mmJSON file of the N, C-alpha and C atoms, coordinates in Angstrom:
{"data_MODEL":{"atom_site":{
"group_PDB":["ATOM","ATOM","ATOM","ATOM","ATOM","ATOM","ATOM","ATOM","ATOM","ATOM","ATOM","ATOM","ATOM","ATOM","ATOM","ATOM","ATOM","ATOM","ATOM","ATOM","ATOM","ATOM","ATOM","ATOM","ATOM","ATOM","ATOM","ATOM","ATOM","ATOM","ATOM","ATOM","ATOM","ATOM","ATOM","ATOM","ATOM","ATOM","ATOM","ATOM","ATOM","ATOM","ATOM","ATOM","ATOM","ATOM","ATOM","ATOM","ATOM","ATOM","ATOM","ATOM","ATOM","ATOM","ATOM","ATOM","ATOM","ATOM","ATOM","ATOM","ATOM","ATOM","ATOM","ATOM","ATOM","ATOM","ATOM","ATOM","ATOM","ATOM","ATOM","ATOM","ATOM","ATOM","ATOM","ATOM","ATOM","ATOM","ATOM","ATOM","ATOM","ATOM","ATOM","ATOM","ATOM","ATOM","ATOM","ATOM","ATOM","ATOM","ATOM","ATOM","ATOM","ATOM","ATOM","ATOM","ATOM","ATOM","ATOM","ATOM","ATOM","ATOM","ATOM","ATOM","ATOM","ATOM","ATOM","ATOM","ATOM","ATOM","ATOM","ATOM","ATOM","ATOM","ATOM","ATOM","ATOM","ATOM","ATOM","ATOM","ATOM","ATOM","ATOM","ATOM","ATOM","ATOM","ATOM","ATOM","ATOM","ATOM","ATOM","ATOM","ATOM","ATOM","ATOM","ATOM","ATOM","ATOM","ATOM","ATOM","ATOM","ATOM","ATOM","ATOM","ATOM","ATOM","ATOM","ATOM","ATOM","ATOM","ATOM","ATOM","ATOM","ATOM","ATOM","ATOM","ATOM","ATOM","ATOM","ATOM","ATOM","ATOM","ATOM","ATOM","ATOM","ATOM","ATOM","ATOM","ATOM","ATOM","ATOM","ATOM","ATOM","ATOM","ATOM","ATOM","ATOM","ATOM","ATOM","ATOM","ATOM","ATOM","ATOM","ATOM","ATOM","ATOM","ATOM","ATOM","ATOM","ATOM","ATOM","ATOM","ATOM","ATOM","ATOM","ATOM","ATOM","ATOM","ATOM","ATOM","ATOM","ATOM","ATOM","ATOM","ATOM","ATOM","ATOM","ATOM","ATOM","ATOM","ATOM","ATOM","ATOM","ATOM","ATOM","ATOM","ATOM","ATOM","ATOM","ATOM","ATOM","ATOM","ATOM","ATOM","ATOM","ATOM","ATOM","ATOM","ATOM","ATOM","ATOM","ATOM","ATOM","ATOM"],
"id":[1,2,3,4,5,6,7,8,9,10,11,12,13,14,15,16,17,18,19,20,21,22,23,24,25,26,27,28,29,30,31,32,33,34,35,36,37,38,39,40,41,42,43,44,45,46,47,48,49,50,51,52,53,54,55,56,57,58,59,60,61,62,63,64,65,66,67,68,69,70,71,72,73,74,75,76,77,78,79,80,81,82,83,84,85,86,87,88,89,90,91,92,93,94,95,96,97,98,99,100,101,102,103,104,105,106,107,108,109,110,111,112,113,114,115,116,117,118,119,120,121,122,123,124,125,126,127,128,129,130,131,132,133,134,135,136,137,138,139,140,141,142,143,144,145,146,147,148,149,150,151,152,153,154,155,156,157,158,159,160,161,162,163,164,165,166,167,168,169,170,171,172,173,174,175,176,177,178,179,180,181,182,183,184,185,186,187,188,189,190,191,192,193,194,195,196,197,198,199,200,201,202,203,204,205,206,207,208,209,210,211,212,213,214,215,216,217,218,219,220,221,222,223,224,225,226,227,228,229,230,231,232,233,234],
"type_symbol":["N","C","C","N","C","C","N","C","C","N","C","C","N","C","C","N","C","C","N","C","C","N","C","C","N","C","C","N","C","C","N","C","C","N","C","C","N","C","C","N","C","C","N","C","C","N","C","C","N","C","C","N","C","C","N","C","C","N","C","C","N","C","C","N","C","C","N","C","C","N","C","C","N","C","C","N","C","C","N","C","C","N","C","C","N","C","C","N","C","C","N","C","C","N","C","C","N","C","C","N","C","C","N","C","C","N","C","C","N","C","C","N","C","C","N","C","C","N","C","C","N","C","C","N","C","C","N","C","C","N","C","C","N","C","C","N","C","C","N","C","C","N","C","C","N","C","C","N","C","C","N","C","C","N","C","C","N","C","C","N","C","C","N","C","C","N","C","C","N","C","C","N","C","C","N","C","C","N","C","C","N","C","C","N","C","C","N","C","C","N","C","C","N","C","C","N","C","C","N","C","C","N","C","C","N","C","C","N","C","C","N","C","C","N","C","C","N","C","C","N","C","C","N","C","C","N","C","C","N","C","C","N","C","C"],
"label_atom_id":["N","CA","C","N","CA","C","N","CA","C","N","CA","C","N","CA","C","N","CA","C","N","CA","C","N","CA","C","N","CA","C","N","CA","C","N","CA","C","N","CA","C","N","CA","C","N","CA","C","N","CA","C","N","CA","C","N","CA","C","N","CA","C","N","CA","C","N","CA","C","N","CA","C","N","CA","C","N","CA","C","N","CA","C","N","CA","C","N","CA","C","N","CA","C","N","CA","C","N","CA","C","N","CA","C","N","CA","C","N","CA","C","N","CA","C","N","CA","C","N","CA","C","N","CA","C","N","CA","C","N","CA","C","N","CA","C","N","CA","C","N","CA","C","N","CA","C","N","CA","C","N","CA","C","N","CA","C","N","CA","C","N","CA","C","N","CA","C","N","CA","C","N","CA","C","N","CA","C","N","CA","C","N","CA","C","N","CA","C","N","CA","C","N","CA","C","N","CA","C","N","CA","C","N","CA","C","N","CA","C","N","CA","C","N","CA","C","N","CA","C","N","CA","C","N","CA","C","N","CA","C","N","CA","C","N","CA","C","N","CA","C","N","CA","C","N","CA","C","N","CA","C","N","CA","C","N","CA","C","N","CA","C","N","CA","C","N","CA","C","N","CA","C"],
"label_alt_id":[null,null,null,null,null,null,null,null,null,null,null,null,null,null,null,null,null,null,null,null,null,null,null,null,null,null,null,null,null,null,null,null,null,null,null,null,null,null,null,null,null,null,null,null,null,null,null,null,null,null,null,null,null,null,null,null,null,null,null,null,null,null,null,null,null,null,null,null,null,null,null,null,null,null,null,null,null,null,null,null,null,null,null,null,null,null,null,null,null,null,null,null,null,null,null,null,null,null,null,null,null,null,null,null,null,null,null,null,null,null,null,null,null,null,null,null,null,null,null,null,null,null,null,null,null,null,null,null,null,null,null,null,null,null,null,null,null,null,null,null,null,null,null,null,null,null,null,null,null,null,null,null,null,null,null,null,null,null,null,null,null,null,null,null,null,null,null,null,null,null,null,null,null,null,null,null,null,null,null,null,null,null,null,null,null,null,null,null,null,null,null,null,null,null,null,null,null,null,null,null,null,null,null,null,null,null,null,null,null,null,null,null,null,null,null,null,null,null,null,null,null,null,null,null,null,null,null,null,null,null,null,null,null,null],
"label_comp_id":["MET","MET","MET","LYS","LYS","LYS","LYS","LYS","LYS","ILE","ILE","ILE","ASN","ASN","ASN","ASN","ASN","ASN","PHE","PHE","PHE","LEU","LEU","LEU","ILE","ILE","ILE","LEU","LEU","LEU","THR","THR","THR","ILE","ILE","ILE","LEU","LEU","LEU","LEU","LEU","LEU","THR","THR","THR","LEU","LEU","LEU","PHE","PHE","PHE","THR","THR","THR","ALA","ALA","ALA","CYS","CYS","CYS","THR","THR","THR","LYS","LYS","LYS","LYS","LYS","LYS","THR","THR","THR","GLU","GLU","GLU","ALA","ALA","ALA","SER","SER","SER","ASP","ASP","ASP","LEU","LEU","LEU","ASP","ASP","ASP","LYS","LYS","LYS","LEU","LEU","LEU","ARG","ARG","ARG","ASN","ASN","ASN","SER","SER","SER","ASN","ASN","ASN","ASN","ASN","ASN","THR","THR","THR","LYS","LYS","LYS","SER","SER","SER","TYR","TYR","TYR","PRO","PRO","PRO","ALA","ALA","ALA","VAL","VAL","VAL","GLN","GLN","GLN","MET","MET","MET","ASP","ASP","ASP","SER","SER","SER","MET","MET","MET","GLN","GLN","GLN","ALA","ALA","ALA","ILE","ILE","ILE","ASN","ASN","ASN","SER","SER","SER","ILE","ILE","ILE","THR","THR","THR","LYS","LYS","LYS","GLN","GLN","GLN","LYS","LYS","LYS","VAL","VAL","VAL","GLN","GLN","GLN","GLU","GLU","GLU","LEU","LEU","LEU","LEU","LEU","LEU","ASP","ASP","ASP","LEU","LEU","LEU","SER","SER","SER","THR","THR","THR","LEU","LEU","LEU","THR","THR","THR","LEU","LEU","LEU","VAL","VAL","VAL","VAL","VAL","VAL","THR","THR","THR","GLU","GLU","GLU","ILE","ILE","ILE","PRO","PRO","PRO","LYS","LYS","LYS"],
"label_asym_id":["A","A","A","A","A","A","A","A","A","A","A","A","A","A","A","A","A","A","A","A","A","A","A","A","A","A","A","A","A","A","A","A","A","A","A","A","A","A","A","A","A","A","A","A","A","A","A","A","A","A","A","A","A","A","A","A","A","A","A","A","A","A","A","A","A","A","A","A","A","A","A","A","A","A","A","A","A","A","A","A","A","A","A","A","A","A","A","A","A","A","A","A","A","A","A","A","A","A","A","A","A","A","A","A","A","A","A","A","A","A","A","A","A","A","A","A","A","A","A","A","A","A","A","A","A","A","A","A","A","A","A","A","A","A","A","A","A","A","A","A","A","A","A","A","A","A","A","A","A","A","A","A","A","A","A","A","A","A","A","A","A","A","A","A","A","A","A","A","A","A","A","A","A","A","A","A","A","A","A","A","A","A","A","A","A","A","A","A","A","A","A","A","A","A","A","A","A","A","A","A","A","A","A","A","A","A","A","A","A","A","A","A","A","A","A","A","A","A","A","A","A","A","A","A","A","A","A","A","A","A","A","A","A","A"],
"label_entity_id":["1","1","1","1","1","1","1","1","1","1","1","1","1","1","1","1","1","1","1","1","1","1","1","1","1","1","1","1","1","1","1","1","1","1","1","1","1","1","1","1","1","1","1","1","1","1","1","1","1","1","1","1","1","1","1","1","1","1","1","1","1","1","1","1","1","1","1","1","1","1","1","1","1","1","1","1","1","1","1","1","1","1","1","1","1","1","1","1","1","1","1","1","1","1","1","1","1","1","1","1","1","1","1","1","1","1","1","1","1","1","1","1","1","1","1","1","1","1","1","1","1","1","1","1","1","1","1","1","1","1","1","1","1","1","1","1","1","1","1","1","1","1","1","1","1","1","1","1","1","1","1","1","1","1","1","1","1","1","1","1","1","1","1","1","1","1","1","1","1","1","1","1","1","1","1","1","1","1","1","1","1","1","1","1","1","1","1","1","1","1","1","1","1","1","1","1","1","1","1","1","1","1","1","1","1","1","1","1","1","1","1","1","1","1","1","1","1","1","1","1","1","1","1","1","1","1","1","1","1","1","1","1","1","1"],
"label_seq_id":[1,1,1,2,2,2,3,3,3,4,4,4,5,5,5,6,6,6,7,7,7,8,8,8,9,9,9,10,10,10,11,11,11,12,12,12,13,13,13,14,14,14,15,15,15,16,16,16,17,17,17,18,18,18,19,19,19,20,20,20,21,21,21,22,22,22,23,23,23,24,24,24,25,25,25,26,26,26,27,27,27,28,28,28,29,29,29,30,30,30,31,31,31,32,32,32,33,33,33,34,34,34,35,35,35,36,36,36,37,37,37,38,38,38,39,39,39,40,40,40,41,41,41,42,42,42,43,43,43,44,44,44,45,45,45,46,46,46,47,47,47,48,48,48,49,49,49,50,50,50,51,51,51,52,52,52,53,53,53,54,54,54,55,55,55,56,56,56,57,57,57,58,58,58,59,59,59,60,60,60,61,61,61,62,62,62,63,63,63,64,64,64,65,65,65,66,66,66,67,67,67,68,68,68,69,69,69,70,70,70,71,71,71,72,72,72,73,73,73,74,74,74,75,75,75,76,76,76,77,77,77,78,78,78],
"pdbx_PDB_ins_code":[null,null,null,null,null,null,null,null,null,null,null,null,null,null,null,null,null,null,null,null,null,null,null,null,null,null,null,null,null,null,null,null,null,null,null,null,null,null,null,null,null,null,null,null,null,null,null,null,null,null,null,null,null,null,null,null,null,null,null,null,null,null,null,null,null,null,null,null,null,null,null,null,null,null,null,null,null,null,null,null,null,null,null,null,null,null,null,null,null,null,null,null,null,null,null,null,null,null,null,null,null,null,null,null,null,null,null,null,null,null,null,null,null,null,null,null,null,null,null,null,null,null,null,null,null,null,null,null,null,null,null,null,null,null,null,null,null,null,null,null,null,null,null,null,null,null,null,null,null,null,null,null,null,null,null,null,null,null,null,null,null,null,null,null,null,null,null,null,null,null,null,null,null,null,null,null,null,null,null,null,null,null,null,null,null,null,null,null,null,null,null,null,null,null,null,null,null,null,null,null,null,null,null,null,null,null,null,null,null,null,null,null,null,null,null,null,null,null,null,null,null,null,null,null,null,null,null,null,null,null,null,null,null,null],
"Cartn_x":[-1.504,-2.825,-3.414,-3.184,-3.721,-3.024,-1.702,-0.972,-1.482,-1.783,-2.284,-3.645,-4.515,-5.845,-5.723,-4.844,-4.644,-4.1,-3.176,-2.605,-3.667,-4.507,-5.567,-6.567,-6.947,-7.893,-7.284,-6.016,-5.339,-5.254,-4.944,-4.856,-6.211,-7.261,-8.605,-9.015,-8.722,-9.071,-8.298,-7.029,-6.242,-6.744,-7.114,-7.647,-8.96,-9.83,-11.102,-10.89,-9.94,-9.675,-9.158,-8.221,-7.677,-8.689,-9.554,-10.545,-11.666,-11.935,-13.047,-12.668,-11.398,-11.039,-11.467,-12.17,-12.738,-11.696,-11.373,-10.415,-11.185,-11.292,-12.025,-11.023,-11.207,-10.364,-11.244,-10.701,-11.482,-11.805,-13.028,-13.43,-12.826,-12.903,-12.366,-13.081,-14.368,-15.129,-14.657,-14.409,-13.91,-12.511,-11.685,-10.339,-10.419,-11.309,-11.455,-12.038,-12.994,-13.647,-12.669,-11.778,-10.892,-9.512,-9.283,-7.964,-7.889,-6.671,-6.458,-5.439,-5.364,-4.523,-3.25,-2.712,-1.509,-0.307,-0.286,0.861,0.826,-0.299,-0.404,0.09,0.311,0.802,2.221,3.077,4.442,4.454,5.42,5.507,5.968,6.718,7.251,6.434,6.099,5.365,6.325,5.865,6.695,6.116,7.009,6.51,6.197,5.696,5.209,6.328,7.515,8.613,9.075,9.136,9.524,8.484,7.215,6.157,6.233,6.478,6.602,7.797,8.921,10.111,9.868,9.189,8.904,8.003,6.954,6.039,6.75,7.604,8.349,9.268,9.959,10.83,10.026,8.858,8.017,7.573,7.159,6.689,7.819,9.007,10.151,10.502,10.46,10.743,9.708,8.444,7.404,7.635,8.025,8.298,9.465,10.514,11.665,11.274,10.471,10.018,9.188,8.275,7.436,8.247,9.227,10.044,10.894,11.376,12.138,11.251,10.037,9.11,8.763,8.597,8.286,9.424,10.665,11.817,11.912,11.636,11.699,10.619,9.414,8.296,8.524,9.064,9.264,10.428,11.337,12.477,12.191,11.056,10.727,10.38,11.104,10.78,9.448,8.737,7.419,7.455],
"Cartn_y":[22.31,21.795,22.518,23.817,24.595,24.211,23.917,23.511,22.174,21.27,19.954,20.083,20.922,21.142,21.759,22.749,23.385,22.372,21.532,20.519,19.515,19.089,18.142,18.749,19.985,20.665,20.819,21.197,21.342,19.994,18.954,17.619,17.164,17.405,17.018,17.804,19.1,19.922,19.476,19.18,18.711,17.367,16.5,15.193,15.344,16.199,16.442,17.047,17.97,18.624,17.617,16.772,15.802,14.705,14.371,13.331,13.828,15.113,15.654,16.048,16.065,16.425,15.309,15.68,14.691,14.334,13.069,12.585,11.779,12.341,11.642,11.02,9.758,9.05,8.62,8.746,8.418,6.927,6.624,5.22,4.589,3.272,2.565,2.975,3.214,3.63,4.994,5.919,7.229,7.136,6.252,6.078,5.558,4.587,4.06,5.095,5.861,6.853,7.951,8.338,9.469,9.056,7.773,7.34,7.333,7.358,7.183,6.078,5.524,4.362,4.705,5.891,6.273,5.449,4.941,4.164,2.729,2.271,0.879,0.66,1.724,1.591,2.146,1.512,2.026,3.378,4.182,5.516,5.444,4.399,4.255,3.207,3.504,2.541,1.432,0.174,-0.953,-1.595,-2.139,-2.932,-4.334,-5.189,-6.489,-7.364,-7.327,-8.158,-7.691,-6.39,-5.881,-6.256,-6.203,-6.572,-8.057,-8.894,-10.335,-10.624,-9.967,-10.171,-9.718,-8.601,-8.099,-9.057,-9.542,-10.486,-11.792,-12.25,-13.488,-13.344,-12.211,-11.975,-11.981,-11.356,-11.334,-12.741,-13.529,-14.888,-15.779,-15.642,-16.427,-16.044,-14.745,-14.312,-14.862,-14.863,-15.433,-16.923,-17.628,-19.058,-19.331,-18.527,-18.674,-18.385,-17.352,-17.023,-18.163,-18.698,-19.796,-21.051,-21.348,-22.539,-22.362,-21.149,-20.883,-21.044,-20.53,-20.681,-22.136,-22.897,-24.318,-25.062,-24.735,-25.373,-25.015,-23.767,-23.33,-24.011,-24.118,-24.708,-26.197,-26.888,-28.322,-28.662,-27.734,-27.982,-27.65,-27.059,-26.736,-28.014,-28.313,-29.538,-29.423,-30.526,-30.518,-31.185],
"Cartn_z":[44.168,43.85,42.634,42.583,41.48,40.166,40.258,39.062,38.549,39.454,39.066,38.393,38.965,38.364,36.974,36.839,35.533,34.521,34.991,34.109,33.676,34.608,34.265,33.295,33.528,32.631,31.236,31.191,29.9,29.177,29.907,29.318,28.791,29.558,29.122,27.882,27.853,26.693,25.453,25.604,24.459,23.955,24.889,24.504,23.752,24.232,23.552,22.169,22.086,20.804,19.78,20.194,19.241,18.92,19.865,19.615,18.708,18.745,17.969,16.549,16.226,14.861,13.934,12.894,11.983,10.929,10.89,9.907,8.878,7.705,6.652,5.697,5.434,4.493,3.33,2.162,0.971,0.953,0.6,0.508,-0.742,-0.816,-1.977,-3.257,-3.15,-4.323,-4.822,-3.904,-4.304,-4.908,-4.337,-4.893,-6.319,-6.558,-7.91,-8.867,-8.37,-9.218,-9.627,-8.721,-8.98,-9.477,-9.662,-10.095,-11.614,-12.086,-13.517,-13.692,-14.848,-15.077,-15.841,-15.62,-16.354,-15.941,-14.707,-14.256,-14.767,-15.238,-15.663,-17.091,-17.822,-19.184,-19.263,-20.053,-20.169,-20.876,-20.517,-21.107,-22.558,-22.874,-24.228,-24.97,-26.194,-27.01,-27.454,-27.36,-27.753,-29.004,-29.821,-30.933,-30.429,-31.28,-30.828,-30.27,-30.855,-30.364,-28.986,-28.78,-27.47,-26.423,-26.797,-25.86,-25.516,-26.529,-26.284,-25.387,-25.633,-24.804,-23.368,-23.211,-21.863,-21.1,-21.761,-21.116,-20.79,-21.701,-21.468,-20.266,-20.15,-18.996,-17.697,-17.713,-16.516,-16.135,-17.12,-16.849,-16.341,-16.918,-16.459,-15.021,-14.718,-13.354,-12.382,-12.768,-11.913,-11.698,-12.752,-12.636,-11.697,-11.805,-10.907,-9.457,-9.252,-7.891,-7.307,-8.113,-7.631,-7.347,-8.188,-7.95,-6.692,-6.473,-5.251,-4.028,-4.1,-2.977,-2.737,-3.817,-3.674,-3.002,-3.387,-2.757,-1.278,-0.958,0.436,1.254,0.705,1.448,1.648,0.66,0.794,1.724,1.935,2.811,4.265,4.561,5.945,6.689,7.77,8.514,9.233,9.27,9.91,11.249],
"occupancy":[1.0,1.0,1.0,1.0,1.0,1.0,1.0,1.0,1.0,1.0,1.0,1.0,1.0,1.0,1.0,1.0,1.0,1.0,1.0,1.0,1.0,1.0,1.0,1.0,1.0,1.0,1.0,1.0,1.0,1.0,1.0,1.0,1.0,1.0,1.0,1.0,1.0,1.0,1.0,1.0,1.0,1.0,1.0,1.0,1.0,1.0,1.0,1.0,1.0,1.0,1.0,1.0,1.0,1.0,1.0,1.0,1.0,1.0,1.0,1.0,1.0,1.0,1.0,1.0,1.0,1.0,1.0,1.0,1.0,1.0,1.0,1.0,1.0,1.0,1.0,1.0,1.0,1.0,1.0,1.0,1.0,1.0,1.0,1.0,1.0,1.0,1.0,1.0,1.0,1.0,1.0,1.0,1.0,1.0,1.0,1.0,1.0,1.0,1.0,1.0,1.0,1.0,1.0,1.0,1.0,1.0,1.0,1.0,1.0,1.0,1.0,1.0,1.0,1.0,1.0,1.0,1.0,1.0,1.0,1.0,1.0,1.0,1.0,1.0,1.0,1.0,1.0,1.0,1.0,1.0,1.0,1.0,1.0,1.0,1.0,1.0,1.0,1.0,1.0,1.0,1.0,1.0,1.0,1.0,1.0,1.0,1.0,1.0,1.0,1.0,1.0,1.0,1.0,1.0,1.0,1.0,1.0,1.0,1.0,1.0,1.0,1.0,1.0,1.0,1.0,1.0,1.0,1.0,1.0,1.0,1.0,1.0,1.0,1.0,1.0,1.0,1.0,1.0,1.0,1.0,1.0,1.0,1.0,1.0,1.0,1.0,1.0,1.0,1.0,1.0,1.0,1.0,1.0,1.0,1.0,1.0,1.0,1.0,1.0,1.0,1.0,1.0,1.0,1.0,1.0,1.0,1.0,1.0,1.0,1.0,1.0,1.0,1.0,1.0,1.0,1.0,1.0,1.0,1.0,1.0,1.0,1.0,1.0,1.0,1.0,1.0,1.0,1.0,1.0,1.0,1.0,1.0,1.0,1.0],
"B_iso_or_equiv":[0.0,0.0,0.0,0.0,0.0,0.0,0.0,0.0,0.0,0.0,0.0,0.0,0.0,0.0,0.0,0.0,0.0,0.0,0.0,0.0,0.0,0.0,0.0,0.0,0.0,0.0,0.0,0.0,0.0,0.0,0.0,0.0,0.0,0.0,0.0,0.0,0.0,0.0,0.0,0.0,0.0,0.0,0.0,0.0,0.0,0.0,0.0,0.0,0.0,0.0,0.0,0.0,0.0,0.0,0.0,0.0,0.0,0.0,0.0,0.0,0.0,0.0,0.0,0.0,0.0,0.0,0.0,0.0,0.0,0.0,0.0,0.0,0.0,0.0,0.0,0.0,0.0,0.0,0.0,0.0,0.0,0.0,0.0,0.0,0.0,0.0,0.0,0.0,0.0,0.0,0.0,0.0,0.0,0.0,0.0,0.0,0.0,0.0,0.0,0.0,0.0,0.0,0.0,0.0,0.0,0.0,0.0,0.0,0.0,0.0,0.0,0.0,0.0,0.0,0.0,0.0,0.0,0.0,0.0,0.0,0.0,0.0,0.0,0.0,0.0,0.0,0.0,0.0,0.0,0.0,0.0,0.0,0.0,0.0,0.0,0.0,0.0,0.0,0.0,0.0,0.0,0.0,0.0,0.0,0.0,0.0,0.0,0.0,0.0,0.0,0.0,0.0,0.0,0.0,0.0,0.0,0.0,0.0,0.0,0.0,0.0,0.0,0.0,0.0,0.0,0.0,0.0,0.0,0.0,0.0,0.0,0.0,0.0,0.0,0.0,0.0,0.0,0.0,0.0,0.0,0.0,0.0,0.0,0.0,0.0,0.0,0.0,0.0,0.0,0.0,0.0,0.0,0.0,0.0,0.0,0.0,0.0,0.0,0.0,0.0,0.0,0.0,0.0,0.0,0.0,0.0,0.0,0.0,0.0,0.0,0.0,0.0,0.0,0.0,0.0,0.0,0.0,0.0,0.0,0.0,0.0,0.0,0.0,0.0,0.0,0.0,0.0,0.0,0.0,0.0,0.0,0.0,0.0,0.0],
"pdbx_formal_charge":[null,null,null,null,null,null,null,null,null,null,null,null,null,null,null,null,null,null,null,null,null,null,null,null,null,null,null,null,null,null,null,null,null,null,null,null,null,null,null,null,null,null,null,null,null,null,null,null,null,null,null,null,null,null,null,null,null,null,null,null,null,null,null,null,null,null,null,null,null,null,null,null,null,null,null,null,null,null,null,null,null,null,null,null,null,null,null,null,null,null,null,null,null,null,null,null,null,null,null,null,null,null,null,null,null,null,null,null,null,null,null,null,null,null,null,null,null,null,null,null,null,null,null,null,null,null,null,null,null,null,null,null,null,null,null,null,null,null,null,null,null,null,null,null,null,null,null,null,null,null,null,null,null,null,null,null,null,null,null,null,null,null,null,null,null,null,null,null,null,null,null,null,null,null,null,null,null,null,null,null,null,null,null,null,null,null,null,null,null,null,null,null,null,null,null,null,null,null,null,null,null,null,null,null,null,null,null,null,null,null,null,null,null,null,null,null,null,null,null,null,null,null,null,null,null,null,null,null,null,null,null,null,null,null],
"auth_seq_id":[1,1,1,2,2,2,3,3,3,4,4,4,5,5,5,6,6,6,7,7,7,8,8,8,9,9,9,10,10,10,11,11,11,12,12,12,13,13,13,14,14,14,15,15,15,16,16,16,17,17,17,18,18,18,19,19,19,20,20,20,21,21,21,22,22,22,23,23,23,24,24,24,25,25,25,26,26,26,27,27,27,28,28,28,29,29,29,30,30,30,31,31,31,32,32,32,33,33,33,34,34,34,35,35,35,36,36,36,37,37,37,38,38,38,39,39,39,40,40,40,41,41,41,42,42,42,43,43,43,44,44,44,45,45,45,46,46,46,47,47,47,48,48,48,49,49,49,50,50,50,51,51,51,52,52,52,53,53,53,54,54,54,55,55,55,56,56,56,57,57,57,58,58,58,59,59,59,60,60,60,61,61,61,62,62,62,63,63,63,64,64,64,65,65,65,66,66,66,67,67,67,68,68,68,69,69,69,70,70,70,71,71,71,72,72,72,73,73,73,74,74,74,75,75,75,76,76,76,77,77,77,78,78,78],
"auth_comp_id":["MET","MET","MET","LYS","LYS","LYS","LYS","LYS","LYS","ILE","ILE","ILE","ASN","ASN","ASN","ASN","ASN","ASN","PHE","PHE","PHE","LEU","LEU","LEU","ILE","ILE","ILE","LEU","LEU","LEU","THR","THR","THR","ILE","ILE","ILE","LEU","LEU","LEU","LEU","LEU","LEU","THR","THR","THR","LEU","LEU","LEU","PHE","PHE","PHE","THR","THR","THR","ALA","ALA","ALA","CYS","CYS","CYS","THR","THR","THR","LYS","LYS","LYS","LYS","LYS","LYS","THR","THR","THR","GLU","GLU","GLU","ALA","ALA","ALA","SER","SER","SER","ASP","ASP","ASP","LEU","LEU","LEU","ASP","ASP","ASP","LYS","LYS","LYS","LEU","LEU","LEU","ARG","ARG","ARG","ASN","ASN","ASN","SER","SER","SER","ASN","ASN","ASN","ASN","ASN","ASN","THR","THR","THR","LYS","LYS","LYS","SER","SER","SER","TYR","TYR","TYR","PRO","PRO","PRO","ALA","ALA","ALA","VAL","VAL","VAL","GLN","GLN","GLN","MET","MET","MET","ASP","ASP","ASP","SER","SER","SER","MET","MET","MET","GLN","GLN","GLN","ALA","ALA","ALA","ILE","ILE","ILE","ASN","ASN","ASN","SER","SER","SER","ILE","ILE","ILE","THR","THR","THR","LYS","LYS","LYS","GLN","GLN","GLN","LYS","LYS","LYS","VAL","VAL","VAL","GLN","GLN","GLN","GLU","GLU","GLU","LEU","LEU","LEU","LEU","LEU","LEU","ASP","ASP","ASP","LEU","LEU","LEU","SER","SER","SER","THR","THR","THR","LEU","LEU","LEU","THR","THR","THR","LEU","LEU","LEU","VAL","VAL","VAL","VAL","VAL","VAL","THR","THR","THR","GLU","GLU","GLU","ILE","ILE","ILE","PRO","PRO","PRO","LYS","LYS","LYS"],
"auth_asym_id":["A","A","A","A","A","A","A","A","A","A","A","A","A","A","A","A","A","A","A","A","A","A","A","A","A","A","A","A","A","A","A","A","A","A","A","A","A","A","A","A","A","A","A","A","A","A","A","A","A","A","A","A","A","A","A","A","A","A","A","A","A","A","A","A","A","A","A","A","A","A","A","A","A","A","A","A","A","A","A","A","A","A","A","A","A","A","A","A","A","A","A","A","A","A","A","A","A","A","A","A","A","A","A","A","A","A","A","A","A","A","A","A","A","A","A","A","A","A","A","A","A","A","A","A","A","A","A","A","A","A","A","A","A","A","A","A","A","A","A","A","A","A","A","A","A","A","A","A","A","A","A","A","A","A","A","A","A","A","A","A","A","A","A","A","A","A","A","A","A","A","A","A","A","A","A","A","A","A","A","A","A","A","A","A","A","A","A","A","A","A","A","A","A","A","A","A","A","A","A","A","A","A","A","A","A","A","A","A","A","A","A","A","A","A","A","A","A","A","A","A","A","A","A","A","A","A","A","A","A","A","A","A","A","A"],
"auth_atom_id":["N","CA","C","N","CA","C","N","CA","C","N","CA","C","N","CA","C","N","CA","C","N","CA","C","N","CA","C","N","CA","C","N","CA","C","N","CA","C","N","CA","C","N","CA","C","N","CA","C","N","CA","C","N","CA","C","N","CA","C","N","CA","C","N","CA","C","N","CA","C","N","CA","C","N","CA","C","N","CA","C","N","CA","C","N","CA","C","N","CA","C","N","CA","C","N","CA","C","N","CA","C","N","CA","C","N","CA","C","N","CA","C","N","CA","C","N","CA","C","N","CA","C","N","CA","C","N","CA","C","N","CA","C","N","CA","C","N","CA","C","N","CA","C","N","CA","C","N","CA","C","N","CA","C","N","CA","C","N","CA","C","N","CA","C","N","CA","C","N","CA","C","N","CA","C","N","CA","C","N","CA","C","N","CA","C","N","CA","C","N","CA","C","N","CA","C","N","CA","C","N","CA","C","N","CA","C","N","CA","C","N","CA","C","N","CA","C","N","CA","C","N","CA","C","N","CA","C","N","CA","C","N","CA","C","N","CA","C","N","CA","C","N","CA","C","N","CA","C","N","CA","C","N","CA","C","N","CA","C","N","CA","C","N","CA","C","N","CA","C","N","CA","C"],
"pdbx_PDB_model_num":[1,1,1,1,1,1,1,1,1,1,1,1,1,1,1,1,1,1,1,1,1,1,1,1,1,1,1,1,1,1,1,1,1,1,1,1,1,1,1,1,1,1,1,1,1,1,1,1,1,1,1,1,1,1,1,1,1,1,1,1,1,1,1,1,1,1,1,1,1,1,1,1,1,1,1,1,1,1,1,1,1,1,1,1,1,1,1,1,1,1,1,1,1,1,1,1,1,1,1,1,1,1,1,1,1,1,1,1,1,1,1,1,1,1,1,1,1,1,1,1,1,1,1,1,1,1,1,1,1,1,1,1,1,1,1,1,1,1,1,1,1,1,1,1,1,1,1,1,1,1,1,1,1,1,1,1,1,1,1,1,1,1,1,1,1,1,1,1,1,1,1,1,1,1,1,1,1,1,1,1,1,1,1,1,1,1,1,1,1,1,1,1,1,1,1,1,1,1,1,1,1,1,1,1,1,1,1,1,1,1,1,1,1,1,1,1,1,1,1,1,1,1,1,1,1,1,1,1,1,1,1,1,1,1]
}}}
């Protein structure tokens, strides 16, 4: 009986301890305020032709992805 009481008290204390720990997560505003945009720009400078080729490749890939999705959606039986 004494072991059960000690176990219950220990369990309650551990539960209270873990429940009372304050977990603060940064809000979206703080994330935006403290972020920097170094990842959004390429590390290497491109000339205009390289930039045009890169954008064209991205657009073609997006077009292929969308056409694949369209084919998949139209083939789903209703």
